[in-house]
C-alpha positions, 0 to 999 in steps of 0.5 A: 798590259804587255810587259806589266806584271804582279807585285811580288806580294800578291799571291799572298794576297790571292792566298788571304783573300781566297781564305777569307772568301771561302771562310765567308762560304762557308759559313754562309753554306752552314759546312762545318768542316774545317776541311772543305774551307780549306779545299774550298780555298784553295779552288778560289786561289788557283782560280784567282791566280790565274784569272789576274795573271791572265789579265794582267800579265797574258794568258802565257804567264798566267800558264806558269803562275797556274802550274806554280800554284798547283804545286803550292797547293798540292804540298799543302794539302799533303802537308795538312794530314801529316801535321794532324798526325803528328799533333795527334800523337803528340796531344795524346801522348804525351798524358803517360809519357815520362821517365816512369813509362819509358823505364818500366815494363807492363810486368804483371800490371793488368791492361785496364789498370794504370801505370806500366811502361814500354821500356820491354817494348823498346828493348826488344824494338832494338834488338829486333831492328838492330839484328835486322839492320845488321843482316839487311844492310850489308846484303842489300850494300854487296847486291847494290855493287854487284848489279852497277859494277859487275852485274851482266848477263843472265844473273844479274836480270834475275837478281833484278827481277827478284828484287823488285818482285821482293819491294812488292811482297806485303810483310805478312808473306815474309812472316808466313816465310820464317814461321814455316820455317820454325814449325818445320825445325819445332822453334817456339817464338824468339825475337831473331825470328823476327828480326829474320823476317824484318830483314827480308823487307828491308833488303830490297829497300837498300838495294834500290836506294844504293842502286841509285846511288852509285849510278850517280857516281861519276864514270870519270872517279872510277876511270882516273882510279883504274888508270892509276892501277888501282885494282876494281875493287879498291876503286869500289872501296875508296873512290865509288863507296865513299863518294855515295855514302850519304845517299847509301846511308839515307836509304839504310835508314829510310829501310829501317824506318819502314820496318820499325814500324812493321807489325804483322811478322812480329806478331806472328814470330815474336808473340809479345811479352809483358815481362823484360826479355834482353835476349833475342834468341829466346823465349817472346819478345815484345816491341813497340808496334807489337805493344800499340796494336795490342794496348789500343785493341786491349783499350775498347777506345779509352782508358789506362791502356788507350793512353799507352798505346797513344804514348807508346806511337809517339815513342815510336814516333821520336824513335823513327825521327832520331835515327834519321838524325843520326843517319844525317850525321853519319852521311855529313861526317863521311861525306867525302871533302873537296878542297877549295 
């Protein structure tokens, strides 16, 4: 019918009908997996939307609706494993996650015994990731400023090439590089060595994200500042960077979130420690990702070590989430204020 359109509630009705029909097909066909039911419902939803929209609104509008439905289906499919991961981690992690667990180390507690905690791992992760951020973030931001504001010629192309190469470097390679230097200097494992490897992994992420944010700053702002006689370095410092500080902060926190979960460099360079070591420049240290790996590897899928591994995983997720919330707060606080 020309000019006809589906009501606003039609997508919900089609989705509900698809779920019911998929459940019936699953029960009749003997499909036990709810994932299979969901995939069948998604296919039925797309086909049902296209068929009903074609009959009521015509083929042109139906193509638009099927594109929209495919986007929603893809979003829900991507959301399922994320929700499942968080749910399983919370369900298994809360068993031993309490104040005692957060404020004690493994110390003299053996792997098979209950008790112990992750205080030493939290302290090690904070120090290692913090030092890596202090090293990697400024270098990454300054490199991006050079590429966007000053970069020309062969040097700029060379820097861009090496940043692209470093983006794809596996974490184990960064760890092996620092390990080679340690062997040459006859050094024992220590926390700062892990920070150096994490900084190598962090820098290209910061460079790429900061570079894109700086490119979004309108050239009119730069030209207006330069027209007033302000030097270029001061224009970058007072105009360009404050305008893009929100995106730069978000990019840095994304890089921090990436390195916070790295295990291979820490395993090679920091080595792990059951006791508290607050000095990252001397002696082996522990970190949350390494703690999770060691506890799970020694648990055989059950027991006290297994529960500690899941509790540490939940702590790591909360740690990254808090970092992102802090980054959003800083970005909003430092964002340039526009007058009305």
